[in-house]
C-alpha positions in Angstrom: 21.3 9.4 2.2 19.8 10.5 5.5 16.9 9.2 7.5 16.4 6.0 5.5 18.7 3.4 7.2 15.9 2.2 9.5 13.4 1.9 6.7 15.8 0.0 4.5 16.4 -2.4 7.4 12.7 -3.2 7.7 11.8 -3.1 4.0 10.9 -6.4 2.5 12.4 -5.2 -0.8 15.8 -5.2 0.9 15.2 -8.5 2.9 18.3 -10.6 3.3 20.5 -7.6 2.5 22.7 -6.1 5.2 22.2 -2.4 6.2 25.6 -1.6 4.8 25.0 -3.4 1.5 21.6 -1.7 1.2 23.1 1.7 1.6 25.9 0.9 -0.9 23.2 -0.2 -3.4 21.4 3.2 -3.4 23.8 4.9 -5.9 23.7 1.8 -8.1 19.9 1.9 -8.1 19.7 5.6 -9.0 18.0 6.3 -5.6 16.6 9.8 -5.1 14.5 11.1 -2.2 11.4 13.3 -2.8 9.0 14.9 -0.3 5.3 15.5 -0.8 2.8 17.6 1.2 -0.6 16.2 2.4 -3.1 15.7 -0.5 -0.3 16.1 -3.1 -0.4 13.7 -6.1 2.7 11.5 -6.0 1.7 9.8 -9.3 -1.3 10.5 -11.5 -3.4 8.4 -13.9 -1.7 8.4 -17.3 1.8 8.7 -15.8 4.5 6.4 -17.1 6.7 5.6 -14.0 10.2 4.4 -14.5 11.0 4.0 -10.8 9.6 2.1 -7.9 8.5 4.2 -4.9 9.6 3.1 -1.4 7.6 4.9 1.3 10.1 6.3 3.9 7.6 8.3 6.1 4.0 9.3 6.1 1.3 7.5 4.1 -0.4 7.5 0.8 -3.5 6.1 -0.8 -3.7 4.3 -4.1 -7.0 5.6 -5.5 -9.1 5.1 -8.6 -11.6 7.8 -9.4 -14.2 7.7 -12.2 -15.5 10.5 -14.4 -18.1 11.5 -11.9 -15.6 11.7 -9.0 -16.5 8.4 -7.3 -13.5 7.3 -5.4 -12.3 3.7 -4.9 -9.4 3.1 -2.5 -7.3 0.1 -3.6 -4.5 0.1 -1.0 -3.0 2.3 1.7 0.8 2.6 1.5 2.9 3.1 4.6 6.7 2.6 5.4 8.3 0.4 4.2 5.8 -0.4 1.4 6.6 0.0 -2.2 4.3 1.2 -5.0 4.2 1.7 -8.8 6.3 -1.5 -9.2 3.9 -3.2 -11.7 3.9 -0.2 -14.0 7.6 0.5 -13.7 8.3 -3.1 -14.7 5.9 -2.7 -17.7 7.7 -0.3 -20.0 5.3 2.3 -21.5 2.3 1.2 -19.3 0.1 4.1 -18.2 -0.9 4.4 -14.6 -4.6 3.5 -14.1 -4.8 5.0 -10.6 -3.5 8.0 -8.6 -1.2 7.8 -5.7 -2.1 10.6 -3.3 -0.3 11.6 -0.1 -2.5 11.1 2.9 -0.1 13.0 5.1 3.2 14.7 4.5 5.5 11.9 3.3 9.0 11.1 1.9 9.5 8.7 -1.0 12.7 7.0 -2.1 12.6 6.4 -5.9 14.5 3.4 -7.2 15.1 3.1 -11.0 13.6 -0.2 -12.1 16.0 -0.7 -15.0 18.9 -0.6 -12.6 17.2 -3.1 -10.3 16.4 -5.6 -13.1 19.8 -5.2 -14.8 22.4 -6.9 -12.6 25.7 -5.2 -12.1 28.9 -6.6 -13.9 30.0 -8.4 -10.8 26.5 -10.1 -10.4 26.7 -9.4 -6.7 24.5 -11.7 -4.6 22.6 -8.9 -3.0 21.6 -7.5 -6.4 20.1 -10.9 -7.3 18.4 -10.9 -3.9 16.6 -7.6 -4.5 15.2 -8.9 -7.8 13.8 -11.9 -6.0 12.4 -9.6 -3.3 10.8 -7.5 -5.9 9.0 -10.5 -7.4 7.8 -11.4 -3.9 6.5 -7.9 -3.3 4.6 -7.9 -6.6 3.0 -11.3 -5.6 2.1 -9.9 -2.2 0.5 -6.8 -3.7 -1.6 -9.1 -5.9 -2.8 -11.1 -2.9 -3.8 -7.9 -1.2 -5.8 -6.8 -4.2 -7.5 -10.2 -4.4 -8.4 -9.8 -0.8 -10.1 -6.5 -1.5 -12.0 -8.2 -4.4 -13.3 -10.8 -1.9 -14.7 -8.1 0.4 -16.2 -5.9 -2.4 -17.7 -9.0 -4.1 -20.0 -9.6 -1.1 -23.7 -8.8 -1.9 -24.5 -6.4 0.9 -22.9 -3.6 2.9 -23.2 -5.8 6.0 -21.4 -8.7 4.3 -18.6 -6.5 3.0 -18.0 -5.1 6.5 -18.0 -8.5 8.2 -15.7 -9.9 5.5 -13.2 -7.1 6.0 -13.3 -7.2 9.8 -13.0 -11.0 9.8 -9.9 -10.7 7.6 -8.4 -8.0 9.8 -8.9 -10.2 13.0 -7.2 -13.1 11.3 -4.2 -10.9 10.2 -3.8 -9.6 13.8 -4.6 -13.0 15.3 -6.8 -11.2 17.7 -10.4 -10.2 17.9 -9.4 -6.7 19.0 -7.4 -4.6 16.5 -7.0 -1.2 14.8 -7.7 -0.7 11.1 -5.8 1.6 8.7 -8.7 3.5 7.4 -11.0 6.3 8.7 -14.8 6.0 8.0 -14.7 7.7 4.6 -11.6 5.7 3.5 -13.2 2.5 4.7 -16.4 3.3 2.7 -14.2 4.1 -0.4 -12.3 0.8 0.1 -15.4 -1.3 0.4 -17.2 0.7 -2.4 -20.2 1.6 -0.3 -21.8 4.9 0.8 -20.4 6.3 4.0 -23.9 6.8 5.5 -24.7 3.1 4.7 -21.4 2.0 6.3 -22.0 4.0 9.4 -25.6 2.8 9.8 -24.6 -0.8 9.3 -21.7 -0.5 11.8 -24.2 0.9 14.4 -26.6 -2.0 13.8 -23.8 -4.5 14.2 -22.8 -2.9 17.5 -26.4 -2.8 18.7 -26.7 -6.5 17.9 -23.6 -7.3 19.9 -21.7 -8.5 16.9 -18.9 -5.9 17.1 -17.8 -2.9 19.2 -15.7 0.0 18.0 -14.4 3.4 18.7 -13.0 5.3 15.7 -10.6 2.9 14.0 -10.4 0.4 16.9 -12.6 -2.7 16.6 -13.5 -5.6 18.8 -15.3 -8.7 17.4 -17.7 -10.1 20.0 
């Protein structure tokens, strides 16, 4: 399949598997490529996914939206991230969130049953992808726990500082770019955009942070 060799090489799901082995596995895993335009729903609440999505290009947001339209961003998905793995591994489970294309994107779907059922030869790289999948599920849970830590703070200011501190630690630098625009960051932290913008301005006036768009510096 075209345009995916580079993504497979960098994808944690295929970690420890050579490029040739990964490409040879695609037919075994029932791989199929699908494209989505910006703002298209890749998956919707109530869907029963049977495949894991591997992001090849573009980006998507994993979003929960309540009856009144209030939006909560859980995670942003970019290449070579995977998504829907938890639901695909839980037969019959209904999606509790939407996956929405933030930009035009390409997704490689991998049939989860073919991942979890080893081939007759029990090849080493098939066993490896199963271990990698478990590692990816654990990593996703850690990212969600991190979000809970930020959202669990009592004030908008505390939520912002918790998030920015975490980002600085990830980048090992007090200067970094974040993945979200202002509205997305507000949705991620579960605060009003106006309150977020006002608190960011106060923090800048106090000399705690500086920023321009999605670029931040902790003072």
